[in-house]
MARTORPA-464643 format. One record per atom (N, C-alpha, C): atom name; residue number from 1; residue in three letters; x, y, z. Coordinates in nm, 4 decimals. Layout:
<recs>
- CA, NUM, ALA, X, Y, Z
...
</recs>
This chain:
<recs>
- N, 1, MET, 1.7423, 25.5869, 0.6900
- CA, 1, MET, 1.7222, 25.4776, 0.7847
- C, 1, MET, 1.8149, 25.4286, 0.8324
- N, 2, LYS, 1.8229, 25.4040, 0.9788
- CA, 2, LYS, 1.9128, 25.3547, 1.0188
- C, 2, LYS, 1.8546, 25.2343, 1.1456
- N, 3, ILE, 1.8953, 25.0802, 1.1048
- CA, 3, ILE, 1.8103, 24.9955, 1.1883
- C, 3, ILE, 1.8987, 24.9560, 1.3149
- N, 4, GLU, 1.8849, 24.9577, 1.4393
- CA, 4, GLU, 1.9404, 24.8887, 1.5351
- C, 4, GLU, 1.8625, 24.7433, 1.5556
- N, 5, ILE, 1.8726, 24.6541, 1.6080
- CA, 5, ILE, 1.8264, 24.5152, 1.6812
- C, 5, ILE, 1.9096, 24.5118, 1.7902
- N, 6, ASN, 1.7849, 24.4872, 1.9153
- CA, 6, ASN, 1.8505, 24.4453, 2.0146
- C, 6, ASN, 1.7578, 24.3343, 2.0774
- N, 7, ARG, 1.8062, 24.1983, 2.0735
- CA, 7, ARG, 1.7073, 24.1146, 2.1097
- C, 7, ARG, 1.5650, 24.1029, 2.0343
- N, 8, ASP, 1.4694, 24.0885, 2.0456
- CA, 8, ASP, 1.3372, 24.0728, 1.9836
- C, 8, ASP, 1.2845, 24.1867, 1.9835
- N, 9, ILE, 1.4110, 24.3103, 1.9702
- CA, 9, ILE, 1.3474, 24.4924, 1.9571
- C, 9, ILE, 1.4084, 24.5615, 1.8476
- N, 10, ALA, 1.3349, 24.5799, 1.7126
- CA, 10, ALA, 1.3896, 24.6500, 1.5925
- C, 10, ALA, 1.3590, 24.7959, 1.6149
- N, 11, GLU, 1.4629, 24.8718, 1.5854
- CA, 11, GLU, 1.4427, 25.0165, 1.6532
- C, 11, GLU, 1.4675, 25.1004, 1.5074
- N, 12, LEU, 1.4111, 25.1736, 1.4576
- CA, 12, LEU, 1.3929, 25.2527, 1.3456
- C, 12, LEU, 1.4139, 25.3797, 1.3668
- N, 13, ILE, 1.5580, 25.4514, 1.3041
- CA, 13, ILE, 1.6004, 25.5983, 1.3502
- C, 13, ILE, 1.6053, 25.6420, 1.2095
- N, 14, PRO, 1.5160, 25.7380, 1.2063
- CA, 14, PRO, 1.5012, 25.8436, 1.0993
- C, 14, PRO, 1.6182, 25.9059, 1.0894
- N, 15, GLU, 1.6779, 25.9524, 0.9798
- CA, 15, GLU, 1.7932, 26.0338, 0.9772
- C, 15, GLU, 1.7580, 26.1639, 0.8866
- N, 16, THR, 1.6839, 26.1488, 0.8174
- CA, 16, THR, 1.6074, 26.2892, 0.7534
- C, 16, THR, 1.4618, 26.3364, 0.8185
- N, 17, PRO, 1.3851, 26.4369, 0.7966
- CA, 17, PRO, 1.2778, 26.5156, 0.7789
- C, 17, PRO, 1.1864, 26.3883, 0.7268
- N, 18, GLU, 1.2513, 26.3512, 0.5927
- CA, 18, GLU, 1.1272, 26.2470, 0.4807
- C, 18, GLU, 1.1188, 26.1431, 0.5277
- N, 19, GLU, 1.2231, 26.0724, 0.5823
- CA, 19, GLU, 1.2276, 25.9417, 0.6612
- C, 19, GLU, 1.1485, 25.9418, 0.8068
- N, 20, TRP, 1.1663, 26.0835, 0.8763
- CA, 20, TRP, 1.0498, 26.0868, 0.9994
- C, 20, TRP, 0.8756, 26.0655, 0.9503
- N, 21, ALA, 0.9127, 26.1461, 0.8425
- CA, 21, ALA, 0.7061, 26.1678, 0.7667
- C, 21, ALA, 0.6620, 26.0209, 0.7400
- N, 22, GLN, 0.7786, 25.9490, 0.7151
- CA, 22, GLN, 0.7421, 25.8203, 0.6679
- C, 22, GLN, 0.7306, 25.7052, 0.7884
- N, 23, LEU, 0.8030, 25.7035, 0.8586
- CA, 23, LEU, 0.8333, 25.6683, 1.0006
- C, 23, LEU, 0.6920, 25.6571, 1.0383
- N, 24, GLU, 0.6624, 25.7700, 1.0730
- CA, 24, GLU, 0.5228, 25.8341, 1.1115
- C, 24, GLU, 0.4205, 25.7686, 1.0795
- N, 25, VAL, 0.3911, 25.7810, 0.9367
- CA, 25, VAL, 0.2521, 25.6923, 0.8672
- C, 25, VAL, 0.3009, 25.5423, 0.9057
- N, 26, PHE, 0.4120, 25.5504, 0.8680
- CA, 26, PHE, 0.4414, 25.3566, 0.9331
- C, 26, PHE, 0.3830, 25.3294, 1.0773
- N, 27, TRP, 0.4179, 25.4106, 1.1905
- CA, 27, TRP, 0.3927, 25.4027, 1.3154
- C, 27, TRP, 0.2343, 25.3945, 1.2829
- N, 28, LEU, 0.1721, 25.4881, 1.2755
- CA, 28, LEU, 0.0246, 25.5004, 1.2705
- C, 28, LEU, -0.0511, 25.3732, 1.2102
- N, 29, LYS, 0.0095, 25.3739, 1.0979
- CA, 29, LYS, -0.0704, 25.2059, 1.0476
- C, 29, LYS, -0.0327, 25.1107, 1.1258
- N, 30, LEU, 0.0330, 25.0707, 1.1813
- CA, 30, LEU, 0.0627, 24.9746, 1.2590
- C, 30, LEU, 0.0024, 24.9675, 1.4411
- N, 31, ILE, -0.0564, 25.0956, 1.4537
- CA, 31, ILE, -0.1437, 25.1153, 1.5709
- C, 31, ILE, -0.2674, 25.0033, 1.5600
- N, 32, PRO, -0.2873, 24.9024, 1.6722
- CA, 32, PRO, -0.3954, 24.8384, 1.6706
- C, 32, PRO, -0.5442, 24.9015, 1.6673
- N, 33, SER, -0.6592, 24.9111, 1.6027
- CA, 33, SER, -0.7345, 24.9802, 1.6205
- C, 33, SER, -0.9067, 24.8374, 1.5301
- N, 34, GLY, -0.9906, 24.8885, 1.6222
- CA, 34, GLY, -1.0970, 24.7674, 1.5441
- C, 34, GLY, -1.1023, 24.6370, 1.6347
- N, 35, GLY, -1.0433, 24.6430, 1.6856
- CA, 35, GLY, -0.9402, 24.4945, 1.7667
- C, 35, GLY, -0.8725, 24.4134, 1.6511
- N, 36, ARG, -0.8090, 24.5111, 1.5895
- CA, 36, ARG, -0.7274, 24.4360, 1.4791
- C, 36, ARG, -0.5794, 24.3847, 1.5259
- N, 37, THR, -0.5507, 24.2833, 1.4877
- CA, 37, THR, -0.3635, 24.2607, 1.5146
- C, 37, THR, -0.3062, 24.2756, 1.4510
- N, 38, LYS, -0.2270, 24.3683, 1.4338
- CA, 38, LYS, -0.1717, 24.4122, 1.2978
- C, 38, LYS, 0.0030, 24.3209, 1.3111
- N, 39, GLY, 0.0656, 24.3387, 1.1988
- CA, 39, GLY, 0.1990, 24.2907, 1.2014
- C, 39, GLY, 0.2678, 24.2832, 1.0338
- N, 40, LEU, 0.3888, 24.2277, 1.0654
- CA, 40, LEU, 0.5115, 24.2356, 0.9143
- C, 40, LEU, 0.5473, 24.1668, 0.8617
- N, 41, LEU, 0.4591, 24.0937, 0.7316
- CA, 41, LEU, 0.4976, 23.9740, 0.6883
- C, 41, LEU, 0.6424, 24.0284, 0.5815
- N, 42, PRO, 0.7492, 23.9531, 0.5946
- CA, 42, PRO, 0.8671, 23.9470, 0.4805
- C, 42, PRO, 0.8042, 23.9323, 0.3400
- N, 43, LEU, 0.8212, 24.0173, 0.2787
- CA, 43, LEU, 0.7668, 23.9663, 0.1148
- C, 43, LEU, 0.9136, 23.9313, -0.0420
- N, 44, GLY, 0.8985, 23.8390, -0.0902
- CA, 44, GLY, 1.0087, 23.8224, -0.1645
- C, 44, GLY, 1.1278, 23.7514, -0.1338
- N, 45, ALA, 1.2357, 23.7818, -0.1766
- CA, 45, ALA, 1.3933, 23.7224, -0.1201
- C, 45, ALA, 1.4298, 23.8272, -0.0312
- N, 46, TYR, 1.5714, 23.7393, 0.0309
- CA, 46, TYR, 1.6316, 23.8307, 0.1098
- C, 46, TYR, 1.7224, 23.9132, 0.0263
- N, 47, PRO, 1.7502, 24.0908, 0.0389
- CA, 47, PRO, 1.7771, 24.1536, -0.0555
- C, 47, PRO, 1.9304, 24.1839, -0.0268
- N, 48, THR, 1.9972, 24.1238, -0.1708
- CA, 48, THR, 2.1137, 24.0565, -0.1890
- C, 48, THR, 2.1878, 24.1763, -0.1873
- N, 49, GLY, 2.1670, 24.3091, -0.1739
- CA, 49, GLY, 2.3135, 24.4043, -0.1493
- C, 49, GLY, 2.2609, 24.5370, -0.1264
- N, 50, PRO, 2.3323, 24.6136, -0.0445
- CA, 50, PRO, 2.2577, 24.7877, 0.0076
- C, 50, PRO, 2.1934, 24.8277, -0.0798
- N, 51, GLU, 2.1648, 24.8007, -0.2019
- CA, 51, GLU, 2.0751, 24.9134, -0.3061
- C, 51, GLU, 1.9117, 24.8087, -0.3017
- N, 52, LYS, 1.9080, 24.7064, -0.2607
- CA, 52, LYS, 1.7927, 24.6323, -0.2893
- C, 52, LYS, 1.7232, 24.6522, -0.1495
- N, 53, PRO, 1.5885, 24.6906, -0.1440
- CA, 53, PRO, 1.5493, 24.7001, -0.0077
- C, 53, PRO, 1.4762, 24.5971, 0.0204
- N, 54, ALA, 1.4717, 24.5684, 0.1639
- CA, 54, ALA, 1.4116, 24.4475, 0.2266
- C, 54, ALA, 1.2254, 24.5166, 0.2000
- N, 55, GLN, 1.1359, 24.3568, 0.1967
- CA, 55, GLN, 0.9923, 24.4392, 0.1948
- C, 55, GLN, 0.9355, 24.3775, 0.2741
- N, 56, PHE, 0.8340, 24.4487, 0.3295
- CA, 56, PHE, 0.7361, 24.4007, 0.4194
- C, 56, PHE, 0.5647, 24.4034, 0.3944
- N, 57, ARG, 0.4967, 24.3000, 0.4190
- CA, 57, ARG, 0.3215, 24.3819, 0.3979
- C, 57, ARG, 0.2978, 24.4326, 0.5081
- N, 58, MET, 0.2175, 24.4298, 0.5394
- CA, 58, MET, 0.1366, 24.4954, 0.6389
- C, 58, MET, 0.0355, 24.4071, 0.6655
- N, 59, GLU, 0.0145, 24.3214, 0.7316
- CA, 59, GLU, -0.1214, 24.2853, 0.7704
- C, 59, GLU, -0.2072, 24.3006, 0.8919
- N, 60, GLY, -0.3525, 24.2352, 0.8709
- CA, 60, GLY, -0.4458, 24.3014, 0.9490
- C, 60, GLY, -0.5335, 24.4687, 0.9497
- N, 61, LEU, -0.4723, 24.5718, 0.7963
- CA, 61, LEU, -0.5095, 24.6183, 0.7900
- C, 61, LEU, -0.6451, 24.6342, 0.7671
- N, 62, SER, -0.7451, 24.7533, 0.7676
- CA, 62, SER, -0.8934, 24.7102, 0.7251
- C, 62, SER, -0.8886, 24.8345, 0.5891
- N, 63, LEU, -0.9764, 24.7668, 0.5157
- CA, 63, LEU, -0.9694, 24.8049, 0.3872
- C, 63, LEU, -0.9839, 24.9424, 0.3404
- N, 64, ALA, -1.0295, 25.0389, 0.4571
- CA, 64, ALA, -0.9796, 25.2167, 0.4409
- C, 64, ALA, -0.8637, 25.2163, 0.4884
- N, 65, GLU, -0.7860, 25.1377, 0.5728
- CA, 65, GLU, -0.6557, 25.1630, 0.6044
- C, 65, GLU, -0.5405, 25.1684, 0.5002
- N, 66, LYS, -0.6047, 24.9938, 0.4034
- CA, 66, LYS, -0.5311, 24.9910, 0.2782
- C, 66, LYS, -0.5332, 25.0962, 0.1579
- N, 67, HIS, -0.7002, 25.1356, 0.1805
- CA, 67, HIS, -0.6670, 25.2564, 0.0552
- C, 67, HIS, -0.6421, 25.3832, 0.0933
- N, 68, ASP, -0.5642, 25.3886, 0.2425
- CA, 68, ASP, -0.5364, 25.5493, 0.2886
- C, 68, ASP, -0.3902, 25.5256, 0.2693
- N, 69, LEU, -0.3232, 25.3902, 0.2140
- CA, 69, LEU, -0.2063, 25.3742, 0.1672
- C, 69, LEU, -0.1602, 25.4486, 0.0409
- N, 70, PRO, -0.0005, 25.5227, 0.0202
- CA, 70, PRO, 0.0398, 25.6184, -0.0411
- C, 70, PRO, 0.0640, 25.4432, -0.1737
- N, 71, VAL, 0.0719, 25.4726, -0.3083
- CA, 71, VAL, 0.1206, 25.4149, -0.3850
- C, 71, VAL, 0.1952, 25.4445, -0.4727
- N, 72, LEU, 0.3348, 25.3767, -0.5426
- CA, 72, LEU, 0.3881, 25.4494, -0.6390
- C, 72, LEU, 0.3715, 25.4058, -0.7521
- N, 73, ARG, 0.3862, 25.5398, -0.7638
- CA, 73, ARG, 0.3472, 25.5561, -0.9390
- C, 73, ARG, 0.4870, 25.5687, -1.0573
- N, 74, ALA, 0.4558, 25.5215, -1.1667
- CA, 74, ALA, 0.5414, 25.5492, -1.2946
- C, 74, ALA, 0.5745, 25.6993, -1.2921
- N, 75, PRO, 0.7132, 25.7347, -1.2758
- CA, 75, PRO, 0.7205, 25.9176, -1.3222
- C, 75, PRO, 0.7099, 25.9200, -1.4789
- N, 76, GLU, 0.7255, 25.8400, -1.5527
- CA, 76, GLU, 0.7040, 25.8479, -1.6922
- C, 76, GLU, 0.6989, 25.7186, -1.7713
- N, 77, ALA, 0.7156, 25.7494, -1.8851
- CA, 77, ALA, 0.6746, 25.6091, -1.9916
- C, 77, ALA, 0.7925, 25.5057, -1.9470
- N, 78, THR, 0.7633, 25.4160, -1.9005
- CA, 78, THR, 0.9015, 25.3201, -1.8373
- C, 78, THR, 0.8279, 25.1823, -1.8782
- N, 79, GLU, 0.9382, 25.0741, -1.8431
- CA, 79, GLU, 0.9056, 24.9139, -1.7775
- C, 79, GLU, 0.9113, 24.8789, -1.6683
- N, 80, ALA, 0.8280, 24.7799, -1.6425
- CA, 80, ALA, 0.8447, 24.7347, -1.5399
- C, 80, ALA, 0.8829, 24.6043, -1.5215
- N, 81, TRP, 0.9706, 24.5294, -1.4805
- CA, 81, TRP, 1.0063, 24.3924, -1.4837
- C, 81, TRP, 1.0320, 24.3115, -1.3287
- N, 82, CYS, 1.0396, 24.2012, -1.3178
- CA, 82, CYS, 0.9832, 24.1199, -1.2234
- C, 82, CYS, 1.1462, 24.0572, -1.2100
- N, 83, PRO, 1.2061, 24.0856, -1.1242
- CA, 83, PRO, 1.3515, 23.9945, -1.0991
- C, 83, PRO, 1.3521, 23.8330, -1.0850
- N, 84, VAL, 1.2584, 23.8208, -1.0633
- CA, 84, VAL, 1.2001, 23.6947, -0.9825
- C, 84, VAL, 1.1918, 23.5816, -1.1349
- N, 85, CYS, 1.0519, 23.6302, -1.2406
- CA, 85, CYS, 1.0188, 23.5666, -1.3010
- C, 85, CYS, 1.0644, 23.6273, -1.4679
- N, 86, GLY, 1.1052, 23.7147, -1.4493
- CA, 86, GLY, 1.1039, 23.7885, -1.6253
- C, 86, GLY, 1.0070, 23.8501, -1.6652
- N, 87, GLN, 0.8709, 23.8525, -1.5972
- CA, 87, GLN, 0.7711, 23.9710, -1.6498
- C, 87, GLN, 0.7709, 24.0940, -1.6948
- N, 88, VAL, 0.7604, 24.1270, -1.7944
- CA, 88, VAL, 0.7710, 24.2932, -1.8383
- C, 88, VAL, 0.6446, 24.3398, -1.8600
- N, 89, ARG, 0.6048, 24.4631, -1.8139
- CA, 89, ARG, 0.5052, 24.5125, -1.8400
- C, 89, ARG, 0.5298, 24.6685, -1.8732
- N, 90, ARG, 0.4897, 24.7143, -2.0197
- CA, 90, ARG, 0.4958, 24.8687, -2.0213
- C, 90, ARG, 0.4299, 24.9567, -1.9060
- N, 91, LEU, 0.4787, 25.0400, -1.8716
- CA, 91, LEU, 0.3598, 25.1833, -1.7630
- C, 91, LEU, 0.3650, 25.2908, -1.8589
- N, 92, GLN, 0.2675, 25.3305, -1.8670
- CA, 92, GLN, 0.2622, 25.5229, -1.8919
- C, 92, GLN, 0.2822, 25.5813, -1.7103
- N, 93, PRO, 0.2927, 25.7231, -1.7997
- CA, 93, PRO, 0.3322, 25.7886, -1.6711
- C, 93, PRO, 0.1925, 25.7977, -1.5476
- N, 94, GLY, 0.2330, 25.7683, -1.4539
- CA, 94, GLY, 0.1055, 25.7695, -1.3532
- C, 94, GLY, 0.0425, 25.6819, -1.3209
- N, 95, GLU, 0.0822, 25.5648, -1.3934
- CA, 95, GLU, 0.0270, 25.3916, -1.3761
- C, 95, GLU, 0.0901, 25.3416, -1.2642
- N, 96, ILE, 0.0135, 25.2726, -1.1674
- CA, 96, ILE, 0.0596, 25.2654, -1.0656
- C, 96, ILE, 0.1959, 25.1144, -1.0802
- N, 97, ILE, 0.2879, 25.1080, -1.0152
- CA, 97, ILE, 0.3578, 25.0474, -1.0402
- C, 97, ILE, 0.3926, 24.8615, -0.9785
- N, 98, PRO, 0.3182, 24.8012, -1.0346
- CA, 98, PRO, 0.2462, 24.6236, -0.9818
- C, 98, PRO, 0.4023, 24.5607, -0.9505
- N, 99, HIS, 0.2990, 24.4505, -0.8827
- CA, 99, HIS, 0.3604, 24.3560, -0.7788
- C, 99, HIS, 0.3671, 24.2508, -0.9081
- N, 100, CYS, 0.4957, 24.1443, -0.8508
- CA, 100, CYS, 0.4743, 24.0259, -0.9459
- C, 100, CYS, 0.5695, 23.9383, -0.8399
- N, 101, CYS, 0.5224, 23.7949, -0.8048
- CA, 101, CYS, 0.6207, 23.7089, -0.7302
- C, 101, CYS, 0.6166, 23.7486, -0.6021
- N, 102, GLY, 0.5503, 23.8071, -0.5540
- CA, 102, GLY, 0.5528, 23.8525, -0.4337
- C, 102, GLY, 0.6375, 23.9784, -0.3917
- N, 103, ARG, 0.6654, 24.0750, -0.5149
- CA, 103, ARG, 0.7733, 24.1930, -0.4815
- C, 103, ARG, 0.7058, 24.3297, -0.5461
- N, 104, ARG, 0.7055, 24.4028, -0.5263
- CA, 104, ARG, 0.7253, 24.5004, -0.6538
- C, 104, ARG, 0.8262, 24.5103, -0.7542
- N, 105, MET, 0.7155, 24.5004, -0.8739
- CA, 105, MET, 0.8290, 24.4825, -0.9907
- C, 105, MET, 0.9372, 24.6308, -0.9990
- N, 106, GLU, 1.0370, 24.6019, -1.0591
- CA, 106, GLU, 1.1586, 24.6947, -1.0684
- C, 106, GLU, 1.1523, 24.7784, -1.1880
- N, 107, LEU, 1.1591, 24.9332, -1.1713
- CA, 107, LEU, 1.1590, 25.0119, -1.3198
- C, 107, LEU, 1.2789, 25.0006, -1.4052
- N, 108, ARG, 1.2564, 25.0066, -1.5406
- CA, 108, ARG, 1.3788, 25.0208, -1.6274
- C, 108, ARG, 1.3342, 25.1107, -1.7317
- N, 109, PRO, 1.4882, 25.1798, -1.8003
- CA, 109, PRO, 1.3716, 25.2818, -1.9286
- C, 109, PRO, 1.3047, 25.2039, -2.0498
- N, 110, CYS, 1.2272, 25.2129, -2.1304
- CA, 110, CYS, 1.1772, 25.1154, -2.2283
- C, 110, CYS, 1.2702, 25.1027, -2.3245
- N, 111, GLN, 1.2774, 24.9723, -2.3164
- CA, 111, GLN, 1.3573, 24.8859, -2.4490
- C, 111, GLN, 1.2689, 24.9108, -2.5684
- N, 112, THR, 1.3436, 24.9465, -2.6750
- CA, 112, THR, 1.2852, 25.0059, -2.7923
- C, 112, THR, 1.2650, 24.8306, -2.8894
- N, 113, PRO, 1.1981, 24.7973, -2.9595
- CA, 113, PRO, 1.1436, 24.6885, -3.0112
- C, 113, PRO, 1.2330, 24.6339, -3.1040
</recs>
């Protein structure tokens, strides 16, 4: 996904069909509905490299809209760790990847005790 900034306008330009599908879901979630104003709130720290994502929380979503959002799940038995505080949680396949310190925990292979 390419991002172009022109003054106070941010343009997200999908470069693959998968990115187009994700942008469409994102766009539909941000359309005001039921009189709710919606916005984006930056999460965590500034991304420190090209492999690190910038994360934002969508504010103003109804409970139905929040429950309709896809969740990221662990593809296999793994560990999730917080790069901010160092907390580690073991996850089983299919468990939701948790958030900690305002950002999604990162996955790494299970460490043997």
